[in-house]
C-alpha positions in Angstrom: -12.6 18.9 1.3 -14.8 15.9 1.9 -11.9 13.5 1.4 -10.5 14.7 4.8 -13.6 13.7 6.7 -14.0 10.3 8.4 -16.3 7.6 7.1 -18.6 8.3 10.0 -18.8 12.0 8.9 -19.5 10.9 5.3 -22.4 8.7 6.6 -23.9 11.6 8.5 -23.7 14.0 5.5 -25.2 11.4 3.2 -28.4 11.5 5.1 -28.9 15.2 4.9 -30.1 15.4 1.3 -29.8 13.8 -2.1 -27.3 16.4 -3.2 -24.9 15.9 -0.4 -25.4 12.1 -0.6 -24.2 12.2 -4.2 -21.2 14.3 -3.3 -19.9 12.1 -0.5 -20.9 8.8 -2.0 -17.5 8.0 -3.5 -15.7 8.7 -0.2 -18.4 6.9 1.8 -17.7 3.7 -0.2 -13.9 4.2 -0.8 -12.7 1.9 2.0 -13.7 -1.4 3.5 -12.1 -3.2 6.4 -13.1 -6.5 8.0 -10.6 -7.8 10.5 -12.6 -9.4 13.4 -11.0 -10.0 16.8 -9.3 -13.4 16.8 -10.9 -14.0 20.2 -14.3 -14.0 18.6 -14.1 -16.2 15.5 -17.1 -16.6 13.0 -19.5 -19.4 13.8 -19.0 -22.8 12.2 -21.1 -23.4 9.1 -22.2 -26.8 10.5 -24.1 -25.2 13.3 -27.0 -25.0 10.9 -27.0 -28.8 10.4 -26.3 -28.6 6.7 -29.5 -26.8 6.0 -30.0 -25.2 2.6 -30.4 -21.7 3.9 -30.9 -20.3 0.4 -34.3 -22.0 0.4 -34.9 -21.2 4.0 -34.4 -17.4 3.5 -37.0 -17.5 0.7 -39.6 -18.2 3.3 -39.0 -14.7 4.8 -42.1 -12.5 4.4 -41.4 -9.6 2.1 -42.7 -7.0 4.6 -40.0 -8.1 7.0 -37.1 -8.0 4.5 -36.0 -4.6 5.7 -34.7 -5.9 9.1 -32.0 -8.0 7.5 -29.4 -5.5 8.6 -29.6 -6.8 12.1 -28.4 -10.3 11.1 -25.2 -11.5 9.5 -21.6 -10.2 9.4 -20.5 -6.9 7.9 -19.3 -8.5 4.6 -22.7 -10.0 3.9 -24.5 -6.8 4.6 -22.2 -4.9 2.2 -22.5 -7.6 -0.5 -26.3 -7.3 -0.4 -25.9 -3.6 -0.8 -23.7 -4.0 -3.9 -25.9 -6.7 -5.4 -28.8 -4.1 -5.4 -26.6 -1.1 -6.3 -23.6 -2.6 -8.3 -22.5 0.9 -9.4 -21.2 1.5 -5.9 -18.5 -1.2 -6.3 -16.4 1.1 -8.5 -15.9 3.5 -5.6 -13.9 1.1 -3.4 -10.1 1.8 -3.7 -8.8 0.2 -0.5 -9.9 -3.0 1.2 -8.8 -5.3 4.1 -10.1 -8.8 4.5 -9.6 -11.6 7.0 -9.3 -14.8 4.9 -11.4 -17.6 6.5 -11.6 -21.3 5.7 -14.5 -23.3 4.4 -15.6 -24.2 7.9 -16.8 -20.7 8.8 -20.4 -19.7 8.5 -22.3 -16.5 9.2 -25.2 -17.4 11.4 -25.6 -19.3 14.7 -29.4 -20.0 14.4 -31.8 -20.8 11.6 -33.8 -17.8 12.5 -30.8 -15.5 11.9 -30.2 -17.3 8.6 -33.8 -16.9 7.4 -33.8 -13.2 8.2 -30.3 -12.3 7.1 -29.4 -14.4 4.1 -29.9 -13.5 0.4 -33.3 -13.0 -1.1 -34.2 -15.2 -4.0 -33.2 -12.5 -6.5 -29.9 -11.8 -4.7 -29.1 -15.6 -4.6 -29.6 -15.8 -8.3 -27.3 -12.8 -8.9 -24.6 -14.6 -6.8 -25.0 -17.7 -8.9 -24.6 -15.7 -12.1 -21.4 -14.1 -10.8 -20.0 -17.5 -9.9 -20.9 -19.2 -13.2 -19.6 -16.2 -15.1 -16.1 -16.7 -13.7 -14.7 -19.7 -15.6 -11.6 -20.5 -13.6 -13.3 -20.8 -10.2 -14.1 -24.2 -8.7 -17.7 -23.5 -9.5 -19.3 -26.6 -7.9 -17.5 -25.8 -4.6 -18.6 -22.2 -4.8 -22.2 -23.0 -5.6 -22.4 -25.5 -2.8 -20.9 -23.1 -0.3 -23.3 -20.4 -1.4 -26.3 -22.7 -0.7 -25.1 -23.5 2.8 -24.0 -20.0 3.8 -20.2 -20.3 3.9 -18.5 -17.1 4.9 -15.5 -17.6 2.5 -17.9 -17.6 -0.5 -19.4 -14.3 0.6 -16.0 -12.8 1.0 -14.9 -13.9 -2.5 -18.1 -12.6 -4.0 -17.7 -9.3 -2.2 -14.2 -8.8 -3.5 -15.3 -9.6 -7.0 -17.7 -6.6 -6.9 -15.0 -4.1 -5.8 -13.9 -3.7 -9.3 -11.6 -0.7 -9.0 -9.4 -1.5 -6.0 -5.9 -0.2 -6.0 -4.8 -1.7 -2.6 -5.8 -4.9 -0.8 -4.7 -6.5 2.4 -5.5 -10.2 3.2 -4.9 -11.4 6.7 -4.3 -15.1 7.2 -4.9 -17.0 10.4 -4.7 -20.6 11.4 -7.8 -22.5 12.3 -7.2 -22.5 16.0 -6.3 -26.2 16.0 -2.7 -25.8 15.1 -3.2 -25.9 11.3 -1.5 -23.2 9.3 -3.3 -20.9 6.9 -3.1 -21.5 3.1 -3.5 -19.2 0.2 -4.1 -22.0 -2.3 -7.8 -22.7 -2.6 -8.8 -19.6 -0.6 -11.7 -17.8 -2.3 -10.1 -14.4 -2.1 -7.0 -15.6 -4.0 -9.2 -17.5 -6.4 -11.0 -14.2 -7.3 -7.6 -12.5 -7.8 -6.4 -15.3 -10.1 -9.6 -15.4 -12.0 -9.6 -11.7 -12.6 -6.3 -11.8 -14.3 -6.4 -15.1 -16.0 -10.0 -14.8 -17.4 -10.8 -11.1 -17.3 -13.7 -11.1 -19.7 -15.2 -7.9 -21.2 -14.5 -4.6 -19.6 -17.8 -2.8 -19.8 -17.7 0.8 -18.4 -15.8 -0.4 -15.4 -18.8 -2.2 -13.9 -18.2 -5.9 -13.0 -14.9 -5.7 -14.8 -11.8 -7.4 -13.4 -9.5 -5.8 -10.7 -7.2 -4.3 -13.4 -6.3 -1.3 -11.2 -4.8 -3.3 -8.4 -1.4 -2.0 -7.5 -0.6 -3.1 -3.9 -1.3 -6.4 -2.1 -0.3 -7.0 1.5 -0.5 -10.5 2.9 -0.2 -10.6 6.7 -0.5 -13.0 9.6 -1.2 -12.2 13.3 1.9 -12.0 15.5 0.3 -14.1 18.2 -1.0 -16.8 15.9 1.7 -19.4 16.5 0.8 -21.8 13.6 0.5 -18.9 11.2 3.8 -17.3 12.2 5.6 -20.7 12.0 4.1 -21.2 8.6 5.2 -17.7 7.6 8.8 -18.3 8.5 9.0 -21.8 6.9 10.1 -21.4 3.3 9.1 -24.9 2.5 5.6 -24.5 3.9 4.6 -20.9 2.9 2.6 -21.0 -0.3 2.3 -17.3 -1.1 4.7 -17.8 -4.0 2.0 -19.8 -5.8 0.1 -16.5 -6.2 2.9 -14.4 -7.6 2.7 -15.5 -11.3 -1.0 -14.4 -11.5 -0.4 -11.2 -9.5 2.4 -10.1 -11.8 0.0 -10.2 -14.7 -2.2 -7.4 -13.3 -1.2 -4.4 -15.6 -1.0 -1.9 -12.8 0.5 -4.2 -10.1 3.5 -2.7 -8.3 4.1 -4.1 -4.8 3.5 -7.4 -3.0 4.2 -7.2 0.8 4.1 -10.0 3.3 4.5 -9.3 7.0 3.6 -10.3 10.6 1.1 -7.8 12.1 -0.5 -7.0 15.4 -3.9 -8.8 15.6 -5.7 -5.4 16.1 -3.8 -3.5 13.4 
């Protein structure tokens, strides 16, 4: 019965009592979608003048830590939740991400960064996740983590959704005429690492995405550089991802398409 309710309904029920929270928790965390409006892109990471915001956030007073929910994009807020309650990651079955490049950040001011970024403990957990995945470009990931790059947060978030069955990744150009690329993108790096270096599978927690069945790679229909790239057989690089994807034991369908920006 609860599976027919909306996520908003599940959220309301979860606050009634502990019993109902436990019942609706799998449905509450079964889906995640982050497809921001193309008219309002994420802030550039260089807006913070190359500040090490990992150190900056550690100056936040503990008694103020609870207000972090007011700062930072949706993926960061969810990642912080999963870092503190990793068992929730196994509930996610469907996810949709916008793939961003390494120029994207998460904050427009140093105050936002101080209040919204990881605590010291959470930062160390992220470092551990990165160094535990041997095929990642670890130096790049650790540097991006230190400076608050959004693409690193997205990759880390995907890595914690351990039981996904379907995933959509939306690709966009950078707004300056450059096409999107899958090669080197953190979301595709996590997918490749999960199948090439899966590591131990311990009770389903922090295990690779071995239940992934469906992957959809899409571009916005009004993104000229992305659509041109999509239709150019010599330029499109999705084929670089296919060998790794075919090694997922449950994988069935890879779809690529042009979609409406708001879909």
